[in-house]
Structures are given as structure tokens and as C-alpha cells.
C-alpha positions, 0 to 999 in steps of 0.5 A: 838752546832752550830746554823745557824740563817737565819733571815729576813722579809717575802718573802726574801728567808730564807727557800730557804737559809736554805734548801741549807745550809741543802743540803750542810751539808747533802752532807758532812755527817753532822748530823743536823736539820732545824727548822722554828720557825714560826711553833712553835707558831701557836696557837689560841687563841694567849696567852699572853706568846706566846714567852714562848710557842715558846721557850718551843716548840723549846727546846722540839723539839731540845732535840729530835733531839739532842738525835738522834745525831744532833749537828748542827741546822739551825733555820729559822725565822723573828726576830725583836730584834736579841739580845732578840731572841738569848737569848731565843734561847740560853735557848732552845738550850743549848750550842748554838754557833750562826752564823747569 
């Protein structure tokens, strides 16, 4: 499972980069999905285990995409601690091979 992680601070063009990568994959006929992790944890009130909710939601969404034949994932988000973030992403996307 190839996972392209597009990360950086707000406003630097992560979404534009992800959409361009998606266009390239689409042009090559590659089954893939784009997920912006900012949308996986918009909940109020904010629970103490917010990162666990994000991981659980990514796992659920990816399972659905994977069942439909997606083998590539473009993941967009602001990740302050890359090694820690890659751990939970790896749990949510079994077999992930990361490109940063």
C-alpha cells in the first residue's frame, strides 16, 4: 500500500499538491484515494482521545476505499511529530509504505 504523505503548516499548498498528485494518478489509470486528515477529527466537544478518533476514522474510511480496489493513498495533514504520526497512520492503513 503506497501512501504519499503531504504535510506542512496551514496555507502552504498541501491540498493543491495532493490534487495534482491525484490528477497524475488518475491520468495513469491508478486506483487511489485522497484523504485530508483535518476532516477526520472535527468533533465538539473535543475529547481527550482525539488522536484515537482520528486513527479510527482513517482506518474506517481506508477500509472502504481499499475494498473498492484503491492501492494508493494521498494523505494530507498538518503533522507536528512525523514519526509519531506515521505510527498511527501505519496502524490505520495496514501495509503502508510511506513517501514523505
